[in-house]
MIPADO-782397 format. One record per residue (C-alpha): x, y, z; residue in three letters; residue number from 1. Coordinates in steps of 0.1 Angstrom, whole numbers, plus 5000, padded with zeros to 4 digits. Each point is the difference from the previous one (the first is absolute). Example, Ala and Ser with C-alpha at 12.3 -4.5 7.8 and 13.67 -1.06 7.14 Angstrom:
2
<site x="5123" y="4955" z="5078" type="ALA" seq="1"/>
<site x="5014" y="5034" z="4993" type="SER" seq="2"/>
//
This chain:
184
<site x="3349" y="0789" z="0549" type="MET" seq="1"/>
<site x="5007" y="4963" z="5001" type="ARG" seq="2"/>
<site x="5013" y="5002" z="5035" type="ALA" seq="3"/>
<site x="4969" y="5019" z="5011" type="LEU" seq="4"/>
<site x="4978" y="4973" z="4985" type="PHE" seq="5"/>
<site x="5020" y="4972" z="5018" type="VAL" seq="6"/>
<site x="4998" y="5020" z="5033" type="LEU" seq="7"/>
<site x="4962" y="5004" z="4997" type="LEU" seq="8"/>
<site x="4994" y="4964" z="4991" type="ALA" seq="9"/>
<site x="5021" y="4988" z="5030" type="ALA" seq="10"/>
<site x="4981" y="5023" z="5023" type="THR" seq="11"/>
<site x="4966" y="4988" z="4987" type="ALA" seq="12"/>
<site x="5010" y="4964" z="5003" type="LEU" seq="13"/>
<site x="5014" y="5004" z="5035" type="SER" seq="14"/>
<site x="4967" y="5015" z="5011" type="GLY" seq="15"/>
<site x="4982" y="4969" z="4988" type="CYS" seq="16"/>
<site x="5023" y="4977" z="5019" type="ALA" seq="17"/>
<site x="4991" y="5012" z="5035" type="THR" seq="18"/>
<site x="4982" y="4977" z="5024" type="THR" seq="19"/>
<site x="4988" y="5003" z="5036" type="SER" seq="20"/>
<site x="5014" y="4967" z="5010" type="THR" seq="21"/>
<site x="5033" y="5003" z="5020" type="PRO" seq="22"/>
<site x="5032" y="4987" z="4985" type="GLU" seq="23"/>
<site x="5005" y="4976" z="5030" type="ALA" seq="24"/>
<site x="4966" y="4984" z="4991" type="ILE" seq="25"/>
<site x="5005" y="4998" z="4962" type="ARG" seq="26"/>
<site x="5036" y="4986" z="5001" type="LYS" seq="27"/>
<site x="5009" y="4968" z="5019" type="PRO" seq="28"/>
<site x="5029" y="5002" z="5024" type="PRO" seq="29"/>
<site x="5033" y="4983" z="4993" type="PRO" seq="30"/>
<site x="4996" y="4962" z="5005" type="GLY" seq="31"/>
<site x="4962" y="5004" z="5004" type="ASP" seq="32"/>
<site x="4996" y="4974" z="5028" type="PRO" seq="33"/>
<site x="4966" y="4983" z="5002" type="THR" seq="34"/>
<site x="4980" y="4994" z="5031" type="LEU" seq="35"/>
<site x="5007" y="4963" z="4999" type="ALA" seq="36"/>
<site x="5038" y="5006" z="4998" type="GLU" seq="37"/>
<site x="4999" y="5024" z="5029" type="VAL" seq="38"/>
<site x="4978" y="4976" z="5021" type="ARG" seq="39"/>
<site x="5025" y="4971" z="4993" type="ALA" seq="40"/>
<site x="5031" y="5021" z="5010" type="ASN" seq="41"/>
<site x="4989" y="5029" z="5021" type="LEU" seq="42"/>
<site x="5035" y="5006" z="5016" type="SER" seq="43"/>
<site x="5015" y="5004" z="4965" type="GLY" seq="44"/>
<site x="4975" y="5026" z="4989" type="TYR" seq="45"/>
<site x="4997" y="5022" z="5031" type="LEU" seq="46"/>
<site x="5003" y="5036" z="4988" type="GLY" seq="47"/>
<site x="4996" y="4990" z="4964" type="ALA" seq="48"/>
<site x="4980" y="5023" z="4977" type="LEU" seq="49"/>
<site x="4968" y="4983" z="4987" type="VAL" seq="50"/>
<site x="4970" y="5010" z="4978" type="ARG" seq="51"/>
<site x="4969" y="4980" z="5008" type="TRP" seq="52"/>
<site x="4964" y="5005" z="4995" type="GLY" seq="53"/>
<site x="4966" y="4984" z="5005" type="GLY" seq="54"/>
<site x="4965" y="5004" z="5014" type="THR" seq="55"/>
<site x="4995" y="5016" z="5034" type="ILE" seq="56"/>
<site x="4985" y="4975" z="5025" type="ALA" seq="57"/>
<site x="5001" y="5022" z="5031" type="GLY" seq="58"/>
<site x="5012" y="5033" z="5014" type="ILE" seq="59"/>
<site x="5010" y="5010" z="5036" type="GLU" seq="60"/>
<site x="5007" y="5036" z="5010" type="ASN" seq="61"/>
<site x="5024" y="5005" z="5029" type="ARG" seq="62"/>
<site x="5012" y="5032" z="5016" type="ALA" seq="63"/>
<site x="5028" y="5008" z="4976" type="ALA" seq="64"/>
<site x="4996" y="4974" z="4972" type="GLU" seq="65"/>
<site x="4976" y="4979" z="4980" type="THR" seq="66"/>
<site x="5003" y="4963" z="4994" type="TRP" seq="67"/>
<site x="4985" y="4985" z="4968" type="LEU" seq="68"/>
<site x="4994" y="4963" z="4997" type="ASP" seq="69"/>
<site x="5005" y="4992" z="4962" type="VAL" seq="70"/>
<site x="4992" y="4969" z="4981" type="VAL" seq="71"/>
<site x="5029" y="4998" z="4975" type="SER" seq="72"/>
<site x="4993" y="4999" z="4963" type="ARG" seq="73"/>
<site x="5023" y="5000" z="4970" type="PRO" seq="74"/>
<site x="5008" y="5034" z="4985" type="LEU" seq="75"/>
<site x="4997" y="5011" z="4964" type="ASP" seq="76"/>
<site x="5027" y="5021" z="4981" type="SER" seq="77"/>
<site x="4987" y="5033" z="5015" type="SER" seq="78"/>
<site x="5000" y="4986" z="5036" type="GLY" seq="79"/>
<site x="4962" y="4996" z="5002" type="ARG" seq="80"/>
<site x="4989" y="4967" z="5017" type="PRO" seq="81"/>
<site x="4982" y="4976" z="4978" type="ARG" seq="82"/>
<site x="4966" y="4988" z="5012" type="THR" seq="83"/>
<site x="5002" y="4966" z="4984" type="GLU" seq="84"/>
<site x="5023" y="4972" z="5011" type="GLY" seq="85"/>
<site x="5009" y="4985" z="5033" type="ASP" seq="86"/>
<site x="5014" y="5018" z="5030" type="SER" seq="87"/>
<site x="5035" y="4993" z="5013" type="THR" seq="88"/>
<site x="4990" y="5008" z="5036" type="GLY" seq="89"/>
<site x="4995" y="5031" z="5022" type="ARG" seq="90"/>
<site x="5023" y="5027" z="5013" type="PHE" seq="91"/>
<site x="4997" y="5029" z="5023" type="LEU" seq="92"/>
<site x="5008" y="5036" z="4990" type="VAL" seq="93"/>
<site x="5010" y="5026" z="5026" type="LYS" seq="94"/>
<site x="4992" y="5035" z="4988" type="VAL" seq="95"/>
<site x="5010" y="5031" z="5020" type="GLN" seq="96"/>
<site x="4971" y="5022" z="5007" type="GLY" seq="97"/>
<site x="4963" y="4996" z="4996" type="PHE" seq="98"/>
<site x="4981" y="4983" z="4971" type="LEU" seq="99"/>
<site x="4963" y="5005" z="4999" type="ASP" seq="100"/>
<site x="4982" y="4966" z="5003" type="PRO" seq="101"/>
<site x="4972" y="5013" z="4978" type="ALA" seq="102"/>
<site x="5025" y="5004" z="4972" type="VAL" seq="103"/>
<site x="5023" y="4971" z="5007" type="TYR" seq="104"/>
<site x="4972" y="4974" z="5005" type="HIS" seq="105"/>
<site x="4998" y="4963" z="4994" type="ASP" seq="106"/>
<site x="5002" y="4990" z="4964" type="GLY" seq="107"/>
<site x="5020" y="5030" z="4987" type="ARG" seq="108"/>
<site x="5032" y="4994" z="4980" type="LEU" seq="109"/>
<site x="5033" y="5014" z="5014" type="VAL" seq="110"/>
<site x="5036" y="4998" z="4990" type="THR" seq="111"/>
<site x="5028" y="5007" z="5025" type="VAL" seq="112"/>
<site x="5037" y="5007" z="4997" type="SER" seq="113"/>
<site x="5020" y="4997" z="5032" type="GLY" seq="114"/>
<site x="5024" y="4980" z="5021" type="ARG" seq="115"/>
<site x="4995" y="4966" z="5016" type="VAL" seq="116"/>
<site x="5002" y="5006" z="5038" type="SER" seq="117"/>
<site x="4991" y="4966" z="5015" type="GLY" seq="118"/>
<site x="4971" y="4977" z="5006" type="GLU" seq="119"/>
<site x="4970" y="4999" z="5023" type="GLU" seq="120"/>
<site x="4976" y="4972" z="5008" type="THR" seq="121"/>
<site x="4963" y="5009" z="5001" type="ARG" seq="122"/>
<site x="4969" y="4979" z="4999" type="PRO" seq="123"/>
<site x="4978" y="4995" z="4969" type="ILE" seq="124"/>
<site x="4969" y="4986" z="5016" type="GLY" seq="125"/>
<site x="5016" y="4975" z="5024" type="GLU" seq="126"/>
<site x="5030" y="4993" z="4979" type="TYR" seq="127"/>
<site x="5033" y="5017" z="5010" type="PRO" seq="128"/>
<site x="5014" y="5015" z="4968" type="TYR" seq="129"/>
<site x="5036" y="5012" z="4995" type="ARG" seq="130"/>
<site x="5000" y="5034" z="4983" type="TYR" seq="131"/>
<site x="5030" y="5017" z="4984" type="ILE" seq="132"/>
<site x="5001" y="5037" z="5011" type="VAL" seq="133"/>
<site x="5009" y="5027" z="4975" type="VAL" seq="134"/>
<site x="5008" y="5036" z="5010" type="ASP" seq="135"/>
<site x="4984" y="5020" z="4972" type="ALA" seq="136"/>
<site x="5019" y="5028" z="4983" type="GLU" seq="137"/>
<site x="4975" y="5004" z="4971" type="THR" seq="138"/>
<site x="4964" y="4988" z="4997" type="THR" seq="139"/>
<site x="4977" y="5002" z="4971" type="GLN" seq="140"/>
<site x="4962" y="4994" z="5004" type="LEU" seq="141"/>
<site x="4985" y="4990" z="4967" type="TRP" seq="142"/>
<site x="4966" y="5011" z="4988" type="GLU" seq="143"/>
<site x="4977" y="4972" z="4989" type="PRO" seq="144"/>
<site x="5000" y="4994" z="4963" type="LEU" seq="145"/>
<site x="4967" y="5009" z="4984" type="PRO" seq="146"/>
<site x="4979" y="4971" z="4989" type="GLU" seq="147"/>
<site x="4999" y="4997" z="4962" type="ARG" seq="148"/>
<site x="4966" y="4994" z="4986" type="PRO" seq="149"/>
<site x="4994" y="4967" z="4983" type="TYR" seq="150"/>
<site x="4992" y="5003" z="4964" type="TYR" seq="151"/>
<site x="4996" y="4974" z="4973" type="TYR" seq="152"/>
<site x="5024" y="5005" z="4971" type="TYR" seq="153"/>
<site x="4989" y="4985" z="4967" type="ARG" seq="154"/>
<site x="5020" y="5001" z="4968" type="ASP" seq="155"/>
<site x="4981" y="5024" z="4976" type="PRO" seq="156"/>
<site x="5008" y="4977" z="4971" type="PHE" seq="157"/>
<site x="4987" y="4968" z="5017" type="TYR" seq="158"/>
<site x="4971" y="4984" z="4982" type="ASP" seq="159"/>
<site x="4981" y="4976" z="5022" type="PRO" seq="160"/>
<site x="4985" y="4983" z="4970" type="PHE" seq="161"/>
<site x="5033" y="4993" z="4982" type="TYR" seq="162"/>
<site x="5005" y="4963" z="4993" type="ASP" seq="163"/>
<site x="5032" y="4990" z="4981" type="PRO" seq="164"/>
<site x="4986" y="4966" z="4992" type="PHE" seq="165"/>
<site x="4967" y="5011" z="4985" type="TRP" seq="166"/>
<site x="4983" y="4984" z="4981" type="PRO" seq="167"/>
<site x="5019" y="4967" z="5006" type="ALA" seq="168"/>
<site x="5007" y="4994" z="5037" type="ARG" seq="169"/>
<site x="5025" y="4974" z="5011" type="PRO" seq="170"/>
<site x="4985" y="4967" z="5010" type="TYR" seq="171"/>
<site x="5003" y="4995" z="5038" type="PRO" seq="172"/>
<site x="4984" y="5032" z="5011" type="TRP" seq="173"/>
<site x="4967" y="5002" z="4982" type="TYR" seq="174"/>
<site x="4974" y="4979" z="4983" type="TRP" seq="175"/>
<site x="5003" y="4971" z="4989" type="PRO" seq="176"/>
<site x="5018" y="4991" z="5032" type="TYR" seq="177"/>
<site x="4992" y="4963" z="5006" type="PRO" seq="178"/>
<site x="5000" y="5002" z="5038" type="TYR" seq="179"/>
<site x="4976" y="5030" z="5003" type="TYR" seq="180"/>
<site x="4978" y="4993" z="5030" type="PRO" seq="181"/>
<site x="4968" y="4999" z="4981" type="TYR" seq="182"/>
<site x="5011" y="4976" z="4973" type="TRP" seq="183"/>
<site x="4988" y="4964" z="5005" type="ARG" seq="184"/>
//
């Protein structure tokens, strides 16, 4: 009976632990190189496994692949890009197949796990920018977080008329303050 209970509890708990996020997105690769490290020493990181994410800035569909221009953002513990904080640069993601531009549009958050394959220079406006190219093995497009409604929280035991100094207030804050603007 005890073994049956343990088996049922383990089955129930394992059912609660499932997630739709792929393992390659949730767990950082060994070494976990950053975009700045790869940009500084590209030849040392060619073929290295990386997990980067950020905001989509552009998409380009070609005959057999899709290129994503991503503004890099730091990742949280689940691999989701954070929206606050500074960017560490941009990188290009090469995904095999077709990605719909209506779904993968500007401003969406994406996390990519793949291998560094080189660099490419493309213009941003009139500035030639050096991108690091990642051949994607796994991509995760994140749904926007719902906006939480703002509500005012007030302590139910707060009394706005409570005054710990009543009836004798300390001198400098209230009457008879000698420098009160209407005293002559």
